N, C-alpha and C positions, 0 to 999 in steps of 0.2 A: 438306282440309288435315290433315294429321297433327296428332294431338293432343299438348297440350302435356305431357301424361304425368304424370298425377295418381295414376295407379294400378299397381302393380307395377313401380316404378322401380328402377334400381340406385341404390345409394348414392352421392351425389355429394360432392363435396370438403366437407370440414368446415368449418363457420364455428365456430372457437373463440371463447367468450365471453371479454372482458377480465377478467371478475370470477370469482376462484377460488369454486368450489362446495364447502360445507361437506359433509364425508362423509355426514352423515344425509341431506341432499337428494339428494347422488347416489344413494344406497341408495333413496330414495322414487322416485326418477325411473326407476331400472332397474327397480324392482319393478312400478311402472305400466306401463312399455314391456313388460316381458315377460307380463303380464296382457292387454294389447292383443294382443300376438302371437299368442296363444293364444285370441283372441276373448271374453275374460272382462272385457266392457266395465265391467258395473256394479262390479266388484271393483277394476278398474282406476283409477277416476274418483277415489276417497278418496286414492291416492297421489299423483296428480297436483296436487289441491286442496292437501294438506298440504304438498308441496315448494314449491308456489307461494306459501305464506305467507312463505317465507324471502325473497322479492322478488328471488331469482335469474332472471334474465332468460332463460335456458333453460327453468327450471321455469314461469315466468310464460307463456311462448310455448307449452309442452306444455299448460298448463289451458286456452289459447285452441284449441288444436288440439282438445282434447276436447270443448269446445262446438262449435266448427265441425263436427266430426263425428259429434257425439252419442253419445260413448263413455262410456255409463252415467249419462248425464243427457239430459234433451229437448235437441234441437238449438237453439242460440241464436247465430246468426252475429253478431248486436250485441254480445253479451257476448265473444265471441270476438276481434271487432274490437278492443274495449276492452283484453283481454290483449295482443294483437298490437301496439296502439300503446304500452304500458307498456313491453314488451321491446325493440320497437324503438328507444324513445328512449333506452333503455339500451346500444343498440347491437347486438342480437341479430339477424343478418343473415337468418336464417329468419322471424323475427317479420316482417322488412321483406317478404319474398317472400310470406308469407301475408297481410298485411296488403294487399300490392299486388293478390293475386288477388281478395279480396273486394271492393276498390274496382273493379277493372276489370269486375267482374260485376254491382256493385250488390247484392251478398248482404251484407244487414244494415246496410248503410252506403249512402249515395247514391253514385251510379257517379261515378266521377272518374279518367278515362283518364290525365291529365296527371299527376295526383299517382301512379297506379299505376307509371307509367313511371318516374318519377324513384325510387320505391322499388325498383323493379327494378334500377335502376343503381346504388343504395347497396348492394342485396344482391349484385349482382354484384362490387362492389368488396371485398365481404369474401369473395370467392372462389366463390361460388355459381354453378355451371356452369347450372343449370337457369334461373336469371334471366337469363343471355346468350341462353338459347334463347328464353325470353318476349319479350326485346328483339328478337330476329330474326322474332318472329311480328308484333309490332308494327309493326316498319318494313316487313314485307311487306305488311300491311293498310292501311298509310298513316297511321301515327300522327300524322304532321306535316301530314296533307292530302293526299298523294298518295303512293302506294306507291313504295316504295324498295328493290327488290329487290337491288341491290348491296349496299346495307347491310345488308339481312336476311343476305345470305350470309355476311358478314363476321361476324356474331354468331354465326350457326349454325356457322361453322368454329371460333371460339373456344370455343363451349360444346362441342361434340364433343371438341377437344383436352382441356377440363376433365373428360371421361368422361361427357357426357350423351348416353344413345343416342337421346333423342327428337331432338336437333338432328343425330344421324346420319341419322335417317329424314328429317327435313326437307331435308338435304343430297341424300340419295338421291333424294327427292321432286323436287327443282330440278333434278337431274341427268338424270331420266327426261323431264321436260319439254322438255330439250334434247338429248334422244335420246343421251346419254352413258352407254351401259350399262356401260361399265367402272367409271366412278366410282360409279354407282349401286350396284353389284355389292358393291365395296369397302365402301361404307357400310353396305349390309344386312348384310355379315358382321361387322363390327365390332359392329354392333347386337344381331344374334344372339347373340353370346358372352355377353351378360348373362345370358342363359335366361328372361327374363320372358315370361309367357303373351301381355300386351298388346302387347309388341314383336313377337311372332310374328303375332298377329291383324292388326296394322297392316301389316305386311311382305305378308300375303297380300292384304289389302285394296288396298295400293299396286300390287302387282303385276297384280292381277286376272287376266284371260284373255290370255295372253302366250305366244308361240309362239318367243321369243327362248331359244335352249337355255341360256343363263347365267342370265337371269333365272329360267326353269322351274324350274332345279336349286335356286337360292335358295328359291323359293316351295315347293317339295318339302321341303326342309330344314327350312323354317319349320313347315310342317303337320307332319311327324314329330316335330319337337320339341315343338309345342303338344300333340301326341296323348299323348305321354310325361310331361306336366307335371303337377305339383300346384300350386295356389296356394301361392305362395313365403311363407315366414314369416321376418321380421326377429328375429333373437335379438341383441338391443343387449348387449355385453359391456363396454363404457366409456361413460363420460360423453360424451366426444368423438362417440360414434355416434348418442346421442339426438337432437342436433339436427340432424344430417345426414341419418340414417336415417328421420326421424318421417314423410316423406310416402310411404313404403313401407306404413305400417301400416294393415291394415283399411279401405282406400276402398271 
């Protein structure tokens, strides 16, 4: 099954917080993000910590990400979950998504698939296409007790329309299972436009050993693209990208 895409992802739709962010907090978040982008995690953490003291949900969510990923501080998923809970309660869609991830895995909190599902729904309602992709995976696995492939496909299609490349790969995977090479190739081509190494690796793995000329061409393109790539760095320039771009950083 295709990864849900928690590294090297393209920037999804932004979920704007309803609460205005003070300029000082915005600057702290940007500085923290820029340090993370460069791999300076120890230096990044104080900026997220200072920003979170404002109580702004985006800042609290980013502090949670620091604890979740161990950016300049020992990894502490329980503390991350606490931050995500606070930010999610304030309406931050990415915090809903991040908390759902922890609940789904039982990472730092008791595993709770039903609540994770509800949080993905809430995050999707905020415009988070990656949450739609996660809902597709849960339906495909049978979140309600039995697999729901048709429902999964609907979620993948919605996520792909929202710009999530991992949903494109999931659609391609389903198309390959049905031997619909034309649809699979179209999905692969759209995903390749993101230029992210993990996307190229996933395409190469999905296609595997294949003699179909169209698929062979796509695999060759992904291989060439991967060979010429460096790990991407996200340089956030606005507050609007802090929340949406966070899942790209130093995974």
